[in-house]
C-alpha positions as CSV (number, residue, x, y, z in Angstrom):
1,M,-1.0,-17.6,-21.6
2,S,2.7,-19.6,-20.9
3,L,5.6,-17.4,-20.4
4,T,8.9,-18.7,-21.9
5,T,12.6,-19.3,-19.6
6,E,13.3,-16.3,-21.6
7,Q,10.7,-14.1,-20.7
8,V,11.0,-15.7,-17.3
9,R,14.1,-14.9,-16.8
10,H,13.9,-11.3,-18.1
11,V,11.2,-10.6,-15.3
12,A,13.8,-11.9,-12.6
13,H,16.8,-9.4,-14.1
14,L,14.5,-6.3,-13.9
15,A,13.5,-7.6,-10.5
16,R,17.1,-8.2,-9.4
17,L,15.9,-11.8,-8.2
18,G,19.1,-14.5,-8.9
19,L,17.3,-18.0,-9.7
20,D,18.4,-21.3,-10.7
21,D,17.5,-23.5,-13.7
22,P,14.4,-25.2,-11.6
23,Q,13.5,-22.2,-9.7
24,I,12.9,-20.5,-13.2
25,D,11.0,-23.5,-14.8
26,S,8.4,-23.5,-11.8
27,L,8.2,-19.7,-11.8
28,S,7.5,-19.8,-15.5
29,T,4.8,-22.6,-14.9
30,Q,3.1,-20.9,-12.2
31,L,3.0,-17.2,-13.4
32,G,2.1,-18.2,-16.9
33,D,-1.3,-20.0,-14.6
34,I,-1.5,-16.8,-12.7
35,L,-1.7,-14.5,-16.5
36,G,-4.0,-16.8,-17.3
37,L,-6.3,-16.7,-14.3
38,V,-5.9,-13.3,-14.8
39,D,-7.2,-13.4,-19.0
40,A,-10.1,-15.4,-17.9
41,L,-11.3,-13.0,-15.4
42,S,-10.7,-10.3,-17.7
43,K,-13.4,-11.6,-19.8
44,A,-16.4,-11.7,-17.3
45,D,-19.0,-9.5,-18.1
46,T,-18.6,-7.3,-15.5
47,A,-21.4,-4.3,-17.1
48,S,-24.1,-5.2,-15.4
49,V,-21.9,-4.8,-11.9
50,T,-22.4,-2.1,-10.2
51,P,-18.8,-0.5,-8.6
52,M,-18.2,-0.8,-4.9
53,A,-16.2,1.0,-2.1
54,H,-16.8,-2.6,0.1
55,P,-17.5,-5.1,-0.1
56,L,-20.7,-5.1,2.6
57,D,-24.0,-2.8,2.3
58,M,-23.3,-0.7,5.4
59,G,-21.8,2.7,5.4
60,Q,-19.3,3.9,7.9
61,R,-19.9,4.3,11.4
62,G,-19.0,8.1,12.9
63,R,-18.0,9.7,15.8
64,P,-19.6,13.1,16.9
65,D,-17.0,16.1,16.5
66,A,-16.7,16.7,19.5
67,V,-13.6,17.9,21.7
68,T,-12.6,15.1,24.1
69,E,-9.3,16.1,25.6
70,S,-8.5,19.0,27.7
71,D,-6.1,21.7,26.4
72,R,-2.9,20.6,27.9
73,R,-0.4,23.3,25.4
74,E,0.6,25.4,28.8
75,A,1.3,22.4,30.7
76,Y,3.8,20.5,27.6
77,Q,5.1,23.4,26.7
78,A,6.0,25.1,30.5
79,I,8.5,21.6,30.6
80,A,9.6,21.8,27.1
81,P,13.1,23.2,26.9
82,S,12.6,26.4,24.6
83,A,9.3,27.7,23.5
84,Q,7.8,31.4,22.6
85,D,4.1,32.2,21.5
86,G,2.7,28.9,22.0
87,L,4.8,27.3,19.5
88,Y,8.5,25.1,20.5
89,R,11.5,26.6,19.6
90,V,14.3,23.9,18.2
91,P,17.8,24.8,16.9
92,R,18.6,25.4,13.2
93,V,19.7,22.4,11.2
94,I,20.0,24.1,7.8
95,E,21.9,26.7,7.3
């Protein structure tokens, strides 16, 4: 599929790109090649291909859901400017 220079100018305008004539000619060829590749890929028969989430056939390595850090909330809140009932108090921003 080939793009006209007017189509490339229109896309450049929508993308707010300032392109001169040599760039537009080059881009129309390159974009046409990309669209041709997409067209060729869309014609491929994928009816027998199973969709997959990852190209490698393996599961994700998991880790145990175990506590690895100690509870230091009291120590952190002791040095906070203002804390109440286990929560940090901050100044009101919106009136």
